[in-house]
N, C-alpha and C positions, 0 to 999 in steps of 0.2 A: 759511373764513382754518383753517393752520395756524402751531404753531410749528416751523420750522427752530434745529436749537442746531447750533450747531460755534466752533474755538476763536477767540477775535479776531486776527489777524495784524499784529502788533506790522510800527510804525515806523520804517521805518531810524534815524531823528532816536534813536530809544528802542534802538536795536541795543547790544552793546556793539562798542565798538572795540578794545577791549586787546589783541587778536590782533594777535604780530608779526610785519609781512609775512613774514618765513622761513618761516614756519608756513603760510602760506594758498597753495592749491593752481591749479592753473590754472583750473580750475571757478571756482574764488569771484574770482578775477579777471574773465571775464564776463560787461557788461551783466544786472542783476539783472532778470529780468521777473518780469511781477504770479503770484505760486505759485498765483492760487486758494482756494476753498474751503479751510482748516486743517482734518483732521480731527481728536477727539479718542481718544482709549484707549479701546477694548474698553473693557477695564474702570471708568473712570469712564463709559460712556455707560449700565455696569449697572445704576451708580449712581445715578445720576439718575433712570432709569428705572424705579427702586423707589420713589424718593420722589416722583417721581412719582404714581406708584400708591398710594403709601400718602394722598399729596394727596387721590384721586379717593376715597378708602376713608370711606364715610359713617360706615366704624363702628369709625373710628379718632376716638372721641371723648375720648379719656388727650388728645390730643394739643391740646384747645380751641384747635381751628381755628374753631371759630363754623361758621355756615352753609357746604354743601360748593357752590363755587359750579363746574359742567362749563364745562372750558379743553375748548379747543378740542385735537383730535390733536398732537400732538411728535414731532420723528423728530428723531434726533441722526446726523452725522456720522459713519465708526468710520475708526480707520486701516490695518482688515482685519490685524491683527496678531496673530490668535488662530489656532489652527486650522483654525475652519471661513473664515478670509478675511471674514471681516461688517465691512462697510461701511454697510451703517444698521441702528438699530434704534427702531422708533415705540408707538408707548398712542398708544391711541383708545378714548378714555370709552365704553362700551355704552348706552344710554339711555331708559328704558323712559317715556314721554312724558317731566318736571321731573328725574324721579327718575334717579340715576344706579345703577343694575346690578351692573356688573362691568364690563372692557377690556380693547380686541383687544390683545395683544403682535404683534410682528412681528418676522420677522430676515430680512436679504436681505446672504445670503452668492455670493463672485463670484468667477471662475477665470475664471485665460488671459493669455491666447490661445493658446492650443491645435488641434488640425490635428483638419481634421472628422475627423469620428466617432471620434473618436479618445477616451475617458472619458467618452465616452456615456453619462447614465439611464437604465435600461431600467424600460417604464411600466411595467409590474407589481407592478414592485420598490417604485414609487416609488407606486400606491397602495396596495401593500399597505405601509409606512411609514406611510404617511396612515392608514390607518384602528389601526393600533398604536395612533399617537399622540395619535387623539382618540378612539375607544372606539367608531369606527363600522360597520355591515353594509357600511354601500351606499355608494358614491362615485361621482361624477359626472363626468364631462370633455368642457372644452372646447377647441377650436383656435383657436390664431388664427397667424396667419404674412406678412408683410407679400414684397413686393415690389418688387425697384427696374424702372421702365422702362426707367426714361433707357435706359443700360448696357443692355438687353436688344434693345435697339431700335435700339443704334446705327447711326447711316450715313451716312456720310463726307458734312462740308459740310452736312450741318445743322445745324437752330434752339441747343439747346439749352446753356445757358450755363455757367459751373460755381455760379452762385448758383442757377439753377433745379434743380428735382427732382419728378417723379413720377414718386410707389409708388404701390401696390397695397392696401390693411391687407382681409383674407380671413377670418373665422371661420364657426368649423362646431362643429353640436353632435357627441357621439359622439367620440373619437379613440381610431382602434385602436397605434399603435403612433408611437412618436418621432420625428421628420423626416417625418410621414407629407404624402401631396399632397394640397392641399383636394379633395377632395368636387367636382362638379360645382353640386351642393343646395347650396354657401356661398354667404358674404354678402360680399359683398362693397365697398371703395367707394376711386376712383380723387383719391389725396390731389398736389395739384398746385401747384404754388409755382412760374411765371416771371415772374421777370423780364427788364419788353423790352430791347434793344440790341446783344441778340448777334446783330454781322457775319457773320453765317449763318445768318439769320433771311430767308426768304424776305420776309419783309415788313420786312428791316430800312431798302428804303428808302424803305419809309411811315412809321417810327419819324424816320427823322434830319426827312425835315418836320416831325414832330409838332414835335418837339426846335426847328426853329427859330421851329416857332409859338412856343411858350410863350417865347424868347427876346422875340421881338415882345411877350409880354405882359407878359414883366418889365421890358422897357427900358419896357413902359406904364405899368408903375405906379411904379419906380422911377425913372425917368428915363437909368439908362445901359444904354443897349443892345448886345450880345455877341453880334459882323458874325461869318458864316460866313468864313472862308476861301474867298476860286474855285476852286472844280474843275475853272468847265468852262473852254472853251477862249476861247468869246466871254464877255461882260461882260455880267450883266445890261441897261444899255444897249442895248448890238448886239444883244441876241437882241430885247428889244419895238422899238426901230426897223423889227426885219429883218418885227415882229407887224403893226403896222400899215401898211408897207408892202403887205404882202401882203397886209390888209383896205383899204386904195383901189385893187388895184388891182382885187378880187373886187366893188368899188361902181360903178367904173369898165366892168368888168368885162372889161377888158387879162388879168385873173388863167386863168389855165390848170393846170388840174384837173391834180395831178400833177408838180406843178413843184416846184426843191431844194428848195423850204423846204417843202412837204408841213406843209399846212394839216386836212386829214383827217386826216393820224398824228399826231396830239397827240405831242408828246416830255415829258411828263414822266415821273415818277420808276418805277409804276409799270410804265415798258420790263422794267428791273429785275430783276423777281421774275423770280425760281428757277420751270423748268420747273415743277418739279412742283406748283408752285402756281397757273403762270395758268389753269390750268381753274375756279379755283373764288375766285380774288381779282384781276378781267381786269380789263385798263383799258378802264372806264368811257367810250360814243359822245359823251356829252351832256354835254361841257365846253361850259357857257356859259363865252361872251368874259370875262367878269370870274374865272375858271375855268381859262380859257387863261391869261390874266394873272399868274396864281397862278403859274404853272411858266415861268413865265419867271424869276419876280420873286425867286425862293424864293431864287434864289444872289445877290442881293442882299450888296454885302458892305460897302457905305456908308452914311453917312445923304446926302453929296450924292448917290450911286448913285438914293437910291432915290426924292431929289425930281427931280432928272432923268428916271427914269422917267413917275412920274405929274404931268413938268410936260406931255411927249411925247403922253399921253395924255388930258390936259385943249385942249387948244390944238386936238390936233383932231376932238373932239366940240364943240369951240365954235367950231372953222372945216368943219361938219359934211361934214367928210374922212373920216370913218367912219360908220359907222352900226351898231357890232353888239345882237348880243339877247343876253340874258339871262335866265335864267328864271324864273319868272313867283314873284313872292314872296318874291324876297331883298332886304334891311333891312338890306344896307350905302351906303353911304352914296355910293360908287361905283359903284351901284347905280340911287339914285336922279337925280342926276347923266344917265347915259344915257338919264334915261329924261324928263328934260326938255330933255334935244338931241332925241328929238326932235321935241320941240317948236317948237323953233330955239331957248330960254330956256337957261343954266344961269345958276345961282343961284354967284356971284365961289367960291374955298376960297382961304383962303392956304395954302398948301403948307408952312408954319410948326412951330417945337415938336413936338408929339407926334404933330398930327396927317396927315404922312403914316403915319408909323407903326400908328396906326388905323385908317389905311383899307386898309395892309398885311393887319394880323392883320383885319379882317376878311373880305377875302374867301378867305384861308386860310381863316377855320373854317365859311363857304358849303362849299369844297372839300369840305375833310375832312370835312361833316357829311356830303356826300354822298357820297361812298367809303365811310365806314365801315357808313354806311343802302344801300347796293348791296350789302354782303356780306352783312347777316343778312336781311336784305328775299330776294336775287338767290338763297342757301343755304338760306331759309326754314326761318332756323333765329327768325326773330324778323315781330314784326307793327310796320307804322310806330307802332299806338298804344301801343304796350313798349317802342317806342324812344326819343317821344315826349317822356321827360322829357334823358333826353342831349343833344337836339337843339333844346330849349326857346333861346325870343329872350329869354323873360317875363327870365331876369335876368342881369346886368350881364356883360359879358364877362371878367372874367380867369375865374367862374362856370363859362362857358361853356368855356372852356379847363380847365380839371376836370375838365367830367365828358365833354370829349374823349378828356382821359387814357381817362380811364376805358372810352369803346368798344375804344381800343384796344389795353389791357388787354386782356379780354376778348375781339378779337381776338387776337391771341397763342395766349392757352388755347386756342383752335377748331383755331388753326391748324396747332397743333401735335397736335389732338389725331388731327384731321385728316390729311395729312401725311405725322407720325413715329410716329405709336401707329395710324391709317388702319381709327384708327372712324367708323360712317356714322353716318344722322344718325335715326338710330331713337336713338344714346345726345346725339346732340349737339345735338337738339332742346332734348330736361328739362334737359341744361348748361348750354346757357347762357339759361333760365330764370334757373336757379338763380343764378346769373353778377348777372344784371339783374337778381332782387328785391336781393340784398346789392348793387349801387354803387348802390342807388334807396334806399339807407336806411343807405351807408357810404358815408364819405369814401374818397380814392385810398387804395389799399396794397396794393404791389407788391408786396412779400414774404406779402401774407395764400396763408391756405392752400387753398385748396378745398377740397370731398369732398361728390364728384361720384357716387349712386350709378350702381354698371356691374353686368352681369351676368356672372358667376360666368367665366361659359365664354367670354365677347366676352373676355379677359384670358388663360383659360389659357394659351395662346400663349407668355405673357410669364413665368408661374412655371414655368417644366420648370428653370428653371438655383435655385441655392440660393439660399435665401430671405436675402434682411437681419437676418430677428427671424422665427422659429420657439418657440412655446409652448403652455405648455397648462397650463390653470387647471384643479388634482385638489381638487374642493369636497362637502363633506358636511351637514348638519342642516340647519335651516332661521331664518327672519326672526335673531333674536335670535344664538342660536350656527350659523348658519352661519359655517362657515368651511373658509376656503381652502389651499392648495396649492402653490403657483408655478412653474414649469420653466421658462429659457428660455436661447433660443444666437440669440448676433444676433455681427452682425460688429467692432459698437464696441466701445467700451466703456458699459456703462448706466448705471456711476455718475461723476458728472463728475471726482472727487476721486481715483479707483481710482490709486496707483500701482506703475502693471507695469511688471515689468519684463522685458521681451524674452532678455533673457540667458540662451540655453538649454532655455527653453519648445515652441522650434522644434524640435529634433534627432530628434525621430521622420515629420519631414519634409520635401521640400527645397522650401529656397526658389522658388520657380520662376508665371510669368503661369499655370499649370494649375488646371482650378477644382477640381478632387478634392483641393489642396494647401491651398484656401481656409481659414483659420485664426478661431476664433471665438468670443470669450468665454461660460463658463457662471453663469449669473446661479440662483439658490433662493430665496423667496423664503416661506419657513413662518411658521404662523399658529399662537395660541396664545390660550384668556381664561382667566381669571380675571374670576369669578362672586364679589360681593360678598353677604354672605344679612345 
């Protein structure tokens, strides 16, 4: 736990309204936005840090504060009004057991934006400044770089929506110069946050299928179902009628392979899958009757249409006009009725209330579970045992749908890594295991950042571009006496309350799309120590 200190924001009702309208400029007439965190002046922040340090000093007995309680670290937002442009001041008590022996004091300064490689520090000068400040003869350095892989691997009409991000973090020991390229022996971690739903995704059609499944589950729970808008030229009822007619022809021997309906070529959403992914997410050829029915009925646009479709199916089964086959082990109500029809006797089912919705949800769940399992096992990324949690029928339908959502999120991640970033099985397999472990233990979180270890050699082609963040840590001392200096460049402001004025700051560079004209913020973190004796 830490304390963060900032200025309280006055509410509009507390603000003075005495200003005459004639004195208001144009900016004051615009809608007021949330100003965000409000910093203190650097002078005031330094006073508070001094008070914090005094309170934590066990030698200040004349203050009669009683027994000193170790407080959490204190960080104060500053306005950057001093010559160094200080935006944070921090103080952290140093403890030896339960005893306070000193305070670490931190100062975070930030400049920018400034043109790339303009006014950047020299590493040897930074090391010398650290040695002089901390009276140390030996220093060590550690580098860090972050590269954005999405932009580096930008491919027209592929995945990635604005809410998604894929970065690689690289760390290494012994830095030789500012902005050096990480060596191949560096440790690298892929940070991927991928929100499903981008229409450009190769598995977007499967995502839409999942959304209809979610709508059915919500309807089952609330009693109100949001039906999709009709997109097919034929209605669900017409598709089911054609489907049943073809099954009848097949049963009486008049069905001919290759007819216009193409029963062996199941019409399902995976037909729309992008060509770049067909090889890894191919259409299953083992769809049973219930799964084929789902492919026809997932375009159903009303409750009445839903009842009409199931009425047609149940009447055909009851009269023995069709004898469809189904996968062994299916537990849906429709599958049970089909098995009963084999023996010429079916229990009566009333297509009223939520029953038709539940029947459609069940066959959709069965079909989509097999789709995901087919991908992960077919690509040798998981075993059936490791996926058992996600396809279990021992939990209620709502939980089953929740777990299928998890499967889809994992699928989107692996497809992105395969198609967009072109990683191979040697990387995809351990990453899949990390995702499986996370989702067996945690609820669905489509904003979660998965951290996946990767060989730096595999991502080297992506970090030939300039990094989003590059920093070096210079340290000396050990244990409680260890102190660090950090120097960093980044494409985004490292402090959210930094009020930067861009006017004139880019005068030494031309604003265009060239990578060489990229601008950065320069951040320095300095540490000093106060020891209590």
